[in-house]
N, C-alpha and C positions, 0 to 999 in steps of 0.2 A: 758742187760742194768743195770748199777749200779749207783744210784743215786748220792753217794758221788764222783764219778769221774766226773760226770757231773756238780756237785756243783764246784767242783775245778776248772773246765775249765772255768766255767761262772765267778769265782772269780778272776782267773789269766791271762785271754786271752782276748784280743779285739776281735771285730767281725770280723775285717780285717784278724788276724791271723787265726782265726776260719774256716774263707772261704778258706784262702790258704791251711790249713790243709786238709780240705774236698776235695780240688782240687788235692792235693798231693797223698791222699789216694785212690782216684778214679783212679788216674793214677799209681796206684801200686807202688808209692814212698813215702818215709818216710817224714814226716811234720817236720818243722823246731823245733818242741817241742815235748816232749813225750806225747803221749795219751794211756793211759792205756786201755787195753782190751784183751781177749783171742785170738782174731784174727782181721783180717782187717775189717771184718763186725761189730764186736762189737766196734772197735775204731772209724769207720765211724758213728754209730749210736750215741756215746756219744758226738761227735763232730757236728753231725747234731741237736741232742737235745739242744746242749748249744748255737747254733746259733739260733734256734727257740727261746729258752728262752731268751736270750739277746735282740732279736727283739721285743717280745712280752713285756718285762720290758720297753723297749724304747718307744714302740708305746702306751701302755696303762697306763704307769707309775705303773704297777703292782710290787709287790715284788717278790722275787725269788720264794718263796714256792707256790704263786698264779699262777705264770707263769709256774712252774713245774707241777703244777695240771692241769693246760689247756694242757699241752703237753700230760700228761699221759692219760687225757680224749681222745685225739685225737688218741693216741696209740690204747687204748681200742676199739674205734670206727672202727679203720681199722682192727683190728683183728677179730671183731665179724661179 
């Protein structure tokens, strides 16, 4: 997971385009825009994180850094 890639997706893509990219990646197809990542799993992680962050920013009015912090908290909990 690379934070700069996630930030770029949040800044340049809409929620709708990210959801479409997630669906394309799940169906082993190329999304309509470039998603950086070493493999399909990392690309999907970046898209999923951007979706979570955009939703969190919209729902709570949080700024990017706070929404990112919330996402990384959830990742840490799921790993431990």
